[in-house]
N, C-alpha and C positions, 0 to 999 in steps of 0.2 A: 263635115268636121273630120270624119275618118279619112276621107280622101286627102285633106290638107295635111294630116299627120303622116300619111304615107309619102307625100311629096317631100316633106320636111326630112324624113328619115333617109329617102333616097338621095336627096341633095347633100346630106352630111355624109353619107357613104362614099358618094362620088368625090366629095371634097376631100375626105380622108385618103381615098385611093390616089387622088391626084398629087397629095403631099407625100405619098409613101416614097421612102428613099432606099428600100431594100432592093436587091436584084430582082428582076422579073421572073427568074427562074425559081426563086426561093419557094413559093407555094407548091409548085410540082415536087420539089426536092423533099419538102416537108411531108407531103402526102405519101411520097415514095419511102421514105425512111420511118415514118411513124404510123402509117396507115394500118399495119397489121397489129399494133400494140393495143392492149386493152385500155391504157390510160396514158395521157400525155399532158405535159405542162410547157407552154410556150412563154418566154419572158422577153419583152421588147423594151428598148429605151424611149422609144416615141410612140405616142398614142395612135398616130396615124399609121405607122407600120403594123400596130396590132390590129387596128380596124381593117386595113387592107388584107392582111393574111387571114384574119378570122372570116371576112366576107368570102374568101375564095375556098378555104377548107371546110367551112361548115357545111356546104352543100354536099360534100363527100361522105358526110356522116362519120367523121373522126371524132372520136371521144377525146376532147381537148379542153383544156383550161387556160385561157389567154390572159396574161397580165402585163401591167407595165410597171418596170423597176422603180420608177419614181414614187410609186404609192407605197413603197416600203414593205415589199413582200418578205416572208421569213422562209428560211429552209425548211421549217416545220410544215410548210404548206404541202410538201410532197414527200415527206419522210414515210417509210413503209410502216403501216399498221394493219390491223386485221381487216380494215375496210378498204384497203387499196389493193390493186392487182399486184401479182408477183413480178410483172414485167412492165417497166414504165419508160416514157420517152421524155427527155428533157431538152428543150431548145433554149439557147441563150445567146442574145444579141451583146457583143462586146464592144458596142460603139460608144459606151459611156462609163464614167468612173463607177456608178453604182453597180454595174455588172460585174466588175472585178471584186467589189466588196462582197457581192452576193456569191461569187465563186469562191472567195476565201473562206466564207461561212460554210460552204458546201463541200469542201474538198474531201471529206471522208466518204461520200456518196458515189465514188467512182467504182462501183463493183458491179457484178454480174447483173444485179436487178435493173440497172439503168442503161439506156442508150442515150448518149450525149451527142448533141450537134451544136458547134459554135459557128456564129457568123462573125468574122473578124477581117480586118484589112492588113494585119501584120501577124505572120506566122510565128516569128521569133518572140515576139511579145506575148502571144497567147501561150506558147510552150513555156516561157519564163514564169507565167502566172500559174502553170500547172506543175511546177517543180516540186512543190510541197504537198501536192494532192495525193490521193490514193490511186492515181491512175497507173495500173500495172497490167500483168499479163490477161487478166480476165476482163479488163475494162473494154467498153465499146464506145469509142469516141471519133468523132468526124469533124474536121474544121472545114467550113465553107469559106474559102479566101477570095476576097474580092477587093478591088481598088476603089475606095470610097472618095468621091469628089461631088460636085454639085449636080452632075449628070446622073441619070439613072443608069445603073450597070446592066449591060445586056447579058443574055444567056451564056454568050460565048466567053465573057470575061470571068466567069465563075469557075473556080478550081476546087476540087475536093481532095482533101487529105485524111487518110486513115492514120490516126495518131496512136502510138502504143509505146511501151517500154517493158523490158523483161522483169525489171526490179526497180523498186522506187529509188535505188541508188544508181541505176543505169541510165544512160542518156536516152533521149527520145528518139523514136523512129517515125518519121513523117513519110508516108507512102502515098504517092499520087493514086487516086481511085477514079476509074472511068465513071462518068455520070450515069451511065446505063447499067453499072454493076448492081447486082441484087444485094442489098445490106444483110439480109437474112442468111446469105450464104458466105459473104465476106467476112462477117463478124463472128461466125460460129465456127470457122475452120480451126483445125487443130494448131495450137500456137507452137512454134519452134523456138526453143531457148538458145539456140545457136551455140551450145556448149557452155552456157553460163554456169559458173561454179557456185552452187549453193552451200552454205554452212549449215550442217544438220547436227542434230543431237543423237548420239549412238549411246544406248543404255544396255548394260549387261549387269546381272545381279551375281550369278554364281562364277561366270568366267572372268578371271582377272587378266586384263590385256593392257596393251599400249598401242600407240599409233604405228609403230613399226610392224610390218607384215600383218596388217590388221584383217583385211577381208578374206584372204585365202583360208585361214584356220576357221573362221566364223561361218563360212559358206560350206565347210566340210561337215557333213552329218556325223561322221565317225569321230570327229574331234569333240571331246567333252560331251559324248552322247548322252542326251536326256537332260542337259543343262541349258537354260535360256532358250528353249525351243520356241516359245511364242515370240520372244524378241527377235530371234533370228528369222523367224517366219516373216514378221513385219519388215525386217531389212530386205529380205529377198523380194518382196512386193515392191518396195521403193526402188530397188535396183532395176526391175522391170520397167517402172514408170520412168525412170531416168532415161532409158533407151526410147520409151514412147515419145517423150517431150524433148529429147535431145539436150539433156543438161548432165552435169557432173556433180559430185558432192565431196565436200571436206567434212571432218568430223570433229566435234567437241564431244568428250566422253564424260559419263556420269554413271552412277550406280544405283540411282533412285528415281522414281517417278516424280516425286516432289510433294513437299508439305508446306503449308503456310507458316511464315515466321511471326505473324501478327501485326506487321507494319504494312502490309499489302504485298509484300514480296514473296516469293516462293523459292524453294530449294529445288535440286534435281533438274530433271529434264523440263518440267513446266517452268521453272524458274529461268533456264537457259533461253527457252522460246520467249518468255515474257520479256526479258531484258534485251532481246534482240541479238543475243549471242548465237542463236540458231533460228533458221527460218521455219523449220519443222522438226518434230520428233519421229524417229524411225520405229519406236517401240509403242505397240497399241497400249493405250492406257484407259483405265475404268472411267466411265462417265460419272463424275462428281460434281454436284452443283456449284460449289464455290469455284471451281476451275473455269466455269464458263465466263467469269469476269475477266480473265486474264488470257485466255487461249480460246481457239476455235477447235472444236471436234470436226473431223472431216466426214468420216463414215464409219460404220461398224465393221470391224475386220474379223471378229472371232467372238464367240461366246464362251466364257470361262466358268468352269465349275470349281468351287471350292468347297471341299467336303472332308468329313472324317473318314479316314480309311483304316480299316482294322480287319483282323480275322475273326470270323464268327465263333463265338464260344461253342465248343462241342459238348454233346451229351455226356460222353465218357472222357472228357478232357480236364475235368476239375475235381477237386476233393468232394464235391456234392454229387458225383456221378450215381452213387448207390442210392441217393435220396431223390433224385430228380424224376424217376419214373412215375412216382405218386405224388399228387398235390399235398400241400401242407394240410388241408382239411381231412384227407384220407389218412394220413399219419396220426393226426389228432384223434380222429374217431377210433382208429386201430388201438391207440394207446388207452383211450378210455375203456374200450371193450376188453382189453388185456387186464386193466386194473379191476374191472368188475368181475372178470372170470377169477382172478386171484383172491378177490374178497369171497366169491361164492365157494371156492374150494375151501378156503380157511373156515367158513361157516359150517361146512360139512365134515370137517376133521373129527370133532367129538362124536358124531353120529355114525361115521363109516369106519368100522373096525376091520374091514377086509382089504383097504387100500394099503399098499406097502411103501408108496412114495410120498403120498399126501400126508405128511406128518406135522405140518405147521406152516407159517408164512413162507419159509424158504423153499419147502417142498412144493407148495402152491405155485410160487413164482416159477420154479424150475419146470413144472408141468405146462404152464402157459407159454413160456418162452420156447420150449421144445416144440409145441404146436404151431406157434407162429412162424418158426423157422422151417416149417415143413418136415420136421423130424418125427412127427407122430407123438403120441403120449405114452411114454414108458412106464405104464402102470395098467392094472386091471382091478376091477372092483365088482362086487356083486350088488353094490347098493345102487338102486335105480336113479335116484336123484344125482348121484355123482356121474352115472353113465350119461345122463341127459346133458349136464354141463360139458363133459368130454365131447359129445357129439356136436354141440353148438360151436364150441371153440374150434373143432377140427374143420367144420363147414366154413366158418368165417375165414380161417387161415387159408383153406384151399382156395376160395374164390379170390381173396387178395393175392395169393401167390400166383394164381393163373394170370391175372391182369398184370402183375408186376413183371413176370417173366415175358409176357407177350410185349410189353412196352420196351423191355431191353432187346428182345429179339427184333422188334421193328426198327430200333435205333441202329442195330448192327447191319441189317440187310437193306434199308431204304435210306436215301439221303435225306437228312431231316430239313425241314424248312428253316429259314433264317430266323433266328431267336430275336435279333435286333433289326428292325425294320425302318425306324425313324428316329429322329433326334430325342423325342422324349423318352423312348425306350433305352436309348444309349445313356442318357443322363441319369436314368434310374438303375442302371446296372453297375457292377463293380469294376468296370473297364476304367482304366486310367486315361486322362486326356492330355494331350500335348500339342504343340504348334510347330509348323515348319518356321524355321528362323530366317524370315524375310521381313522387310520393313513394314509393308502395309498390313501384315497380320499382327505385328506388334501394335500398329496404331488402331486396328479393329478391336483388340482386347481392351482398349481404354473406353470404348463406347459404354453407355449405360442403358441400352435397351434391355428388355426383360430377358431375351434369350442369351445375350452376351453375358449378363450378370450371372445367369445359371451356369453357363459354361465356365466362366471365370471362378466361380464358387467351387464347383467340382474339381477344377484343375488345381486349385490352391490348396485342396485337401492333402495333396501328396507334396513331398519334398522337392525342391528344385533339383535339376533344371526342368523348366517347363517348355523350353524351346530346343529343338533338335535340327541337325542337318538332314538331308534325305538319306544318306546311308545309315546314320545313327538311328533315325526313326524306323526304317524298315527293319534293322537288326532288333530293336526293341518290339516292333509289331510281330515279328516272327516268334518271339517267345510267348506271344499271347497276352490277352488282357491289357491291350495298349492300343489307343486310337490316335492317329496323327491327323491334324488339321492342315490341309495342303491343297494347292491346285492339283487337279486330278492328273493332267499330263505330266506335271513335274516328278511324280513318284512311279510312273509306269515303267520306265526303263529299269529302275532299281529293283522293282518287284519282279519283272521278267528274269532278271539276272541272278536274283538272290533266292527267291522262294521256289519250292518244289511244286509239281503239277497239283499235288492234293492241296497245298497251301494256297496256290493261286485260285482254285476253285472255292476256297473259303473266304476270299478277300470280298469285303463289302464296303459300300460307301453310303454315307448318310449325310445329306445336305443340311447345313444349318440355315442358309438362305438360298433362295432361287438363283440359278446362274445369272450372270450379268454380262453385258456387251463390253468390248474394249474397242476403241477407235483410234485412228491416226490424229495426231495432234499438230496444229499449225498456228502461225501467228494470228492474233486477234485482228479481225477485219482484214485479212490479207487476201491475196488472189487465189490461194490455193484450195479453198474449200470447195469451190465450183469445179476447178480443173481437175483436182484429184478425185472428185466424185465421178467425173466422167471416165477417168482412167480406171478406177476401181470397178465401176459398173461394166466396163468393156471386159476387164480381166474376169470378172464373175460370169458374164455372158459367154465367153469363149473358153470357160473351164480352167483358165490358168490359175485362178485363186484356189480352186478345189484341188489342183494338182499340187500346188505349194503347201496347202494345208496337210494333204495326205503325206507329203514328203517329210515335213518338219514335225508335225503334231502327233504324238504317239497316242494310240487308243489302248484300252485296257486290255491286258493279256487275256487270251482266250482260255477257258476251262476245258482241258481235255481230261474229263473226269473218267475214272475206272475204279472198279471195286478192288480196293487194296485189302490185304490181309490186316486185320485189326491188331494193333500192337499197343498194349497198355503199359503205362509207366506207373510209378509210385503214387502219383497224385490222385488218379481216379480210384484207387484202392486205399485211399487215405483212411476212410472210415472203418473199413475192415481190419486194417493193420492197427488202428488206433484201439479198436475193441480188444484185439488180441493182446496188445501191449498192456493196456489198462487191466485186463483179466489176469494176466501173468503177474503184473505188479501186486493187484490185490490178493492173488493166491498166496504169494510169498509173504505178503503183509500178515494175513490171517494165519499163515503157517507159523510165523514167528510169535504172533500173538497167542496162538494155541500152545505153542511149545513153552512160552513163558507161564501161560496159565497152568499147564501140567506140571512144569517145574515147581512152581509155587505150591501146588496141591501136594505133590510129592514130598517136599520139604516139611509141609504142615503135618502130613500123615507120619513122617519119619520122626519128627519131634514128639508127636503124640504117643508114638510107640515107645520112644526113649522115656518119656515121662511116666508112662504106665508100667514099665518094666519092674521097678522096685515093688510096686503094689502087687504085681502078678507073683513075684518071688515070695512075698510075705504070705500070699494065700497058698502057695504051694508048700 
């Protein structure tokens, strides 16, 4: 029985091969073009052709799925998913109407993932069917042209054409390819755009410009130094790529990356690329999930840090300078000890008749304040209990004074560690927060995550404005107690030109979020993602990208720290001067009160004497 089945199968196979109408060279071409690919789909119009080809290629162990178009296959049969290889081969027999319907449904799949081969008898008709397809610069397509008739086409009658076009609006280029050419070498060669002019989106935020004399100033680093450096860095990379692929660029201008309108359209650079006004954007853009629906990100070009930049608060730079050397707990304990000492002195007043200064509450407080101020106790007594209290107060004030003076001396001689090292410490401090006045930071402040809410709440505690330009922000920062939220490189030039060496050493940065990648932007499902990736990888390998990054992107100014003479202003001595002023005012106040009191006493005494004079005369 098994022998009969084998005979039947062999007979059917021979019958199918006999009815096969494709060129005899086709199986060898298919094995040559698709043998190295991990997955392939072959679509035929006739079952006999499918059987014949399958019979000849299956022995070569090619991973292939053979189908007949009349069975109604769907393009979903070979779309890319997680279970399919990244590189696939597609063969399509164009000898029936179903194949053109299939081609129409699959026109978006002519990207770098697929290698296409068409069997056709009319090159012009084939190219006309591909006009509305995505066949562009990164596509890999070959047409096997044969003259179909009732006779089997011989090997010599087959001609191969490598089909391509620079842009979906450009005409097709059909180049004759030798049959012995290696497709892996022909199809991966560097494309030449032959000077094709692409429309691109040029975005600058700070620099105001127009199309007249556009590139010369933007490529001059001394022009508007420190402004739009990341955008100009992206422009320089695309100019190198234009030389590499031999194309030119025209520009449409914008001053924003792009935000959604709510109806599916976008503004700014993203909107220009989405609407087809530009093929790709020259400014690196942040990777944002909603943008993936309308554009393609090519590759990461830079990592952007957005952080709060501020001057670290100094130990002797604020009105709390004389309080900071000791913790609040130490001051509290010292106050309680002083109060207890005053009470102890007051209790001893009635019993100690030898003390000349401890005459009551005021005298007791005066003795304790003198001791705590390291002035000693201006009194002497023969009473042992009072002397013990004197000794205890002097010892406590001595140790507190030693540590207090040591802390101050340490702050004068050694560079203190940063008081604020993370975003939580910054939010808990009394430093004012503000933002750089650029669009996406305005948008970021509308988010409702926990950290943004905390930042927004602290920022709104102060009066507007809350957004500043770079120059305004650095000027406010220099005065202290001010932190500007900005891209790190956007502020470095102004810091280097404005702040002194000592102030540069005090500049600190605190990140609100982790740094993020920015990448080149291109038309959705366009040919540029793969091509630009190759070019950017080559630039990175040869060091060109690092060179441009070092040329355009500024780094944080270095700290050339030295020990400067300490110069104190009024603010650090605020507490001392406040005590002096309050003491003076209280002194005058009590002087006038005492004067009024004595004047009233004198008047009462005078009146009493006057009243008593008649009586005194009577007695005399």
